[in-house]
N, C-alpha and C positions, 0 to 999 in steps of 0.2 A: 275458578274465573270463567272457564269456556262455557259451562252451563249457563252463568248468569248472563254473558253476552247473548247467547243463543235465544234466553226468555226475554231479554230486552228486546231483541230484533223482532221476535214473534208477536210481542205485546203492541209495539208501533203499528201494526198493521191494522190491528182490532181498532185500537184507539182512532186511529187516523179515519177510519171510515165511520166512527160515531160521533166524530166531532161536528160535522154540519148538523146532525139531528140535534145534538145539545145546544147549538146555537139557537136554533129554531125554537126548543123549548124554554132556553133562558129568555128569550123575544118575548113569549107570551105569559112569562112568570108562571109557568108549569112547576118548576121548583129552581130553587137556588143551587150556587155551585158548590157549597160547602156539603150538603147530604149528598150530592151527585159524585163528589170526589171521594168522600167517606164509602159510599157504595161500591165505586171503582176498586178500592183497595181491599175491602172485604170480599169481593167476589173473587179474588186472585188468591187469598188464602188458600182455600181448599187444595187447590192445583199446585200450589208451590210446596205446601205441605205434604202432600202424597210424594211428589217427586222428590223432595228432600230425604223422606223417610226411605224409599226406595232406594236411591242412590246410595245413600250412605250406607244402609244394611248390607248391600252388596259391596261397596269398595272397603268398607271399614274392617270387616272380617276376612275379605280376600287378601287384602294388602298385609294384615298380620299387626296391626295397630294393639294398643293396650287391650288385653282380653278382661274388659270391665264394662258393665253395663251403665255405669255412672259416667265414665268418660265417654262411651258411646254416645249418649243423651246429649252430654255437652258439645261434641262434636257436630251431631245433628243439628242442636239449637243454632251455633255458631254459623255453620252453611245454611241454615233456614233464613236467618237475618241478613246474610250477605245476598243470597237470592233474592229476598226481599227487596234489598237496595238496589240491584240492577233491575229488577222487574219494573219496580215505581221509578227509576231512573228514566226508563224507556216512556213511562206515561208522561212524566214531567216534560221530557223534551218534544214531545208530539204537540203538547199544549201550548209550550212555549214558541217553537218554531213555525214557520209559515207553511211548510210542507214536510211531507215525511221524507223524501230523499235529504233534505238538509238536517232533518232530526237523526237520522241513521249515519249521515256523516259525522255530525256532532258526537253522537255516542260512541262510534268508531275511534274516535281521536280520543275521547275521553278514556276507553277501555286502554288504549294504547299506552297512554301516559299513566294511567294507574298501575298497570303492570310492569312499566319501565322502573317506577318509583315505589313498588311496594316493598323491595328489600330482597326479592328473590333472585333477580337477574344480577343487581348489585346488592352486597350486603349493607343493611342500615349503616353500619359505623364507617363504610368506606363511601357512601354517597358524599358527594361534596357540599360544603358549608351552605352554598348559595344555593342548593337545590333540596336543602332539607326542609323547606316549607312543603315541598311536593309530596314528601314522605309522611309528615305529621299530619298532613289534610288528606289522607289517602284511607279510605275504608278497607280496602284490600291489605294494606299493612297490618292494621288492627286484626283482621281476621286471620292472617297468616300467624301473627304474633302470638294470638290466642290458641290457635291450632297446634303450631310448634311447642308452645310452652307446656300445654296440657299433655303431649305425648312424649316428650324428651324429658321433662323435669324427673330427677332421681337424686335422693341424696343418701348418705350411708352405705351400707355394703350391698354388694350384688347388683349394683349399677352396671348396665350394659358399658362396654368400653369399645374404644376404635383407635386403631395405630394411625399416627399421622407421621408421615416421611416430610422433612423440611428438604427441598429440592436443592437448595443452595448449599447446605453443610452436609445433606446426607444423614443426619442424625433422625432416630426413631422417637417418638414419643408417645406416650399412651395416655389417653384423657377418657374420662366418661363423654358418653354422648351429650349429657346435658351441658356440661364444663365446654365442651366443643361449640354447640349451637348457641349459648349465651353470651361466650365471648366473641364468635364470627358474627351472629346475627343481633346482637344487643337486646336478647330476650331477658325478661325479669318477670320470674313465676308470681312474685306479689303483685303484680298489676294484672293479672289474668282477667278479672270481671272488670276491671277498669277497660281494658280492651274491648271486651264485648258492651259495656256500656257505651263505648265511643261509637261501636257499630250501629247500636240501637240509636243513637243520637242522630247517626247519618240518616238512618231510615226516616225518621221522623222531620228531619230538616228536608228532606225530597219532598215529603207527602204536604209540607208545609209550602212549599213552593208550588207544588201542583196545583193547591187549593188559590193560592194568590194568581197563577196563570190562568186557571177557570173563571177565575171572577174578573179579571181586569183585563186580560190579554184576548184580543178578537182579530181573527184574519180573515175576516169577511171581505170582500171587494163589491163595491157599489159601481 
């Protein structure tokens, strides 16, 4: 989440400096908003891809997650998708908002809300029912669900276990790590790829809003 927020703030300054040039080129019909939006997205992919691979390669093996190359590439894929979401969100906010400071303020507020409602600070089953919409509409929640499920899922013998102490009764209980996370965080391994698809849909949704903003929103003052 931190790297995504950092990327979002960095891209805002770049896109904001290019907006006046785009308005001029659009006014003289040099190119339309759709190819311009597509090119902006494609131009960010190499940087995002290299950054995600470098970070994931260092973090994944240093922390000691599942020693499996398949799960490593899955982790990198999910992280890359969320990294793209945050970066493209920054581009969208710059195109929608009248100035860069307002876009940064909007992005900071959105990031704060997503972190609060992603199921990390407050586990998903404990989120009040009237705030559940914030959880289900949260790309960060789907990202965490996919990453946690892929790393903690285990059935059969030899699964890692954790000892849990009930501080009220003082009783100790031993559970597998997967049983603990699935109960406390509401995880479901069968929905693994559905969560990945939800992050992909979030990326596409942000890109569509960016195209709309480039085509119909104009903040020029006469």
